[in-house]
N, C-alpha and C positions, 0 to 999 in steps of 0.2 A: 450425464448419466446414460449408460448404454442401454440398448434394447434388451428386454428380457425375453429369453427363449422359453416358450410355454411347453409343457409336456406333450400336448397334442401336436405341436409343431415339430418336436423332436421325433415323435413316432411317424409323422408324415415324411420327414426327411429320411428316416430309416427305410420306410416302405419304398420311397422313390429310388433310393440307392439299390435296394434289393431288386427292384424292377429293372433298373439300368444294368445290373450285373446279369440278370437272367436274359435280357435281350442280347447282351454281348455274347453270352454263352450259346444262345440259339444260333448265332452266325457261324459257329465253329464245327469242325469235324475232327475226329481223332482216330488214329489207328489203334492197334491192339497193344503197343508197347507202352511201358511207363513213360518213356521219353515223349511219345506222341501225346499222352495225356497232359504232361507238364508243359509241352510246347503250346497246346491248346489253351491251358490255363494261363500261361504267360501272356498270350494275346488277349484273352478275356480281361485280365487284370489291367493291361494297358488301355484297352478300349473303354473300360468302365471307369478308368481314372482312380483305381484303388491305390492307397498308400499304406505306409507302415501303421499297424494297429487296426486296419480295416479287416472285416471278416470275409472269408470265402464262403461260397454256398456249401450246404451240407453235402456229404459224400453221395448220398442217394440222389440228390438233384444233379450233381455233376455227372454221375454215372448214367442217369437217364438221358440227359441232354447230349452227351457224347456217344451214347450207344455202346458203352463198355460195362464190364462187371464192376460192382462196388469194390471187390477185393483189389482190382487193378488200380482203382482210384486211391484206395487206402495205402497201397504199397508206394504209389507215386508220391503222395503227400508225406509219407513217412520218410522217404528219401530226401524230400525238401526239408523236413524237420531236422534230419541228421546233418544237413548242410547249413542250418541256421537261417533258412529263408522263411520258414513259418514256425509258429508255436501252436501246439495242439493240446487241448484238454477237454474233458467231457462237458463242462459247464460253459466255457467260453467258445468252444468250437475251434475252428482253424483261423488264425489271424496272421497277417503278414508281419514279418519281423525284419524284412529287408526290402528295399525298393526293387520293384519288378517292372521297369519301364526303360525305354531307350531315350537318352538325351541326344542322340545323333540320328540324323535323317538317313545316314548311310548304313548304320549297323542295326540289323534286326534285333528286336527285343529278346528273342530266344537265344541268339548268339551272344548278346551282351550278358544275359543271365548265366549262360554257360561259362563265359570267361570269368565273371566275377565269382562264381561258385568255385571255380578251379583256384583262383587266387586266394579266396578265403580258406579253402582247404589247405593250400600250399603254405600259407602263413602259420597255420597251426602245426603242420607237419615239420616245418623247418627246424625249430629248436629241438624237437624230439630226435630227428635224424642226426643233428650235430652232436647232441649228447650221447646218442647211441654209438657213433663213431669214436668219440672220445673214450667211452668206457670199453669199447671193443679193443682199442689200442692198449688200454691199461690191463685188461683181464684175459684176453684171448690166450688159450693154451696152445701147445704145438699142434694138436689135432685140429683145433678150430682155425688156426692160421693156415694149415694146409687146405682146409675146405674153402676158406675165403679165397686163397690163391687159385684153387681149381675153378671156382665159380667165376672169378674175374677173367681168367684165361678163356673160359667158354664164352663169356659175354663178348670179349674182344674178338674172338674167332668169328662169331656170328655177325657182329657189327662190321668187321672188315670185309666180310663176304657179302655185305648188303642184305642180310637176312632180317627176319623179324626178331629183334633182340629183347622184346619186352619180358618174356618168360625168364630168360637168363638174367636180366636185370633184377627181376623180382627175387630170384634165388640168391643172387649175390647179396642183396640187402637183407634177405632173411638170414643169411649166414652171419652178417654183422650183428643183427638183432640178437641172435643166439649167443654170440660171443660177448655181448655186453654184460652178461651175468644177471640181467633183469628182464624177465620175459614180458613185463608190462609194456616195455617200449615197443616191441613188435606187435603186441595186441592192440595198443592204442593207435599206432600208425595204420594198421590194417583196418581198424574200425573207422578211422577218419577217412581213409581213401575209399573204403567200400561204398559209403554213401554217394560219393561222386561217381565212382565207376559203375554203379548199378544203373545210372541214367546215361552217363556220357562215356561209353566204352572207348570211343575214339574221339577225343576232344577236337572240335573243329574239323572233323573228318580226316584228321592227321594221326594215324596210329603211332607214329614215331615222334610225337611232340617231345622236345627236349633232347633230341639225339645229339646235339652239339656237346652235351655234357658227358657223353659216354666215354670219350678218351680219358677224361679225368679219373675215371673209376680205377684205372690201373695204378695211378699215383696214390689213390686212397687206400687201396689194398696194400701197397708197399709201406705206407705210413703206419697202418695198423700192425702189420707184421713186424715193423721195426720198433713197435711200442712208442711211437711218436704221437702223443695225444694232441698236441697243438697243431701239427700238420694234418692229422686226420680230421680235426674239427674245421680247420681252414679250408681244406679241399671239399669237404661236404658242403660248406657254406657256398663255395664257388659253384658247385653242382646245382644247388638249389637256386642260386642267382641266375644261372643260365636258363633253367626251366622257366622261371618267372619272366625273364627277358623275352623268351620266345612267345609267351602268352601276350605280353604287352605289345610286342611287334605286330602280332596278328590283329590286335585291337586297333592299333594305329593305322593299319592298312585300310580299315573301314572308315575311320574317323578323319582320314586325310591329314 
């Protein structure tokens, strides 16, 4: 027969864990950005040994310990919520919904969390982008096809010149979303990506992550203009695969 855990023992355990978390938070400093706050919290979670289901300190306590405004903490935790890292409600507070610790001595916990957040976001975005391309190939009218081709030529011009192609890439995909005939695709994709981009504007310090996929965009535009749904879906899948491959390669450089 196993040992019975008494209520007072449970309460003592909770108090000990709260003290452990507070001590870990005391050791940290944070800058003024949401990413600074989340990087500090990532280290706190790892040092305190928190796991899925464990509670984070209240917003007020985090703000006081890190010397930032409560609004900044709330914005940062909301971004984590949007990425599926925490759950939040008034009664239960903020609880971890994903592991926030590094299983590698080489890869910092903050970088590991960034990579896993990007992969999680990417896995949700992939089927939406594939279906968007398929529908754009089916429904795009002549005016929309001209806009898609104009956008891809601008994207390729900037890419070939070695410029910052991110804005042009966004406009190209937005043209595809509009041509799909269903505005929800674009809205959902932007919402999914926004949570990540609010914190990690330049993933891993590389603003052009996934640039190996850019040359494929010309073939994607051609497939949509030719009303080739299968080719459009296939090329979009290849594009998404290349982005994911880039992320995993970066992770492997740390893990050896």
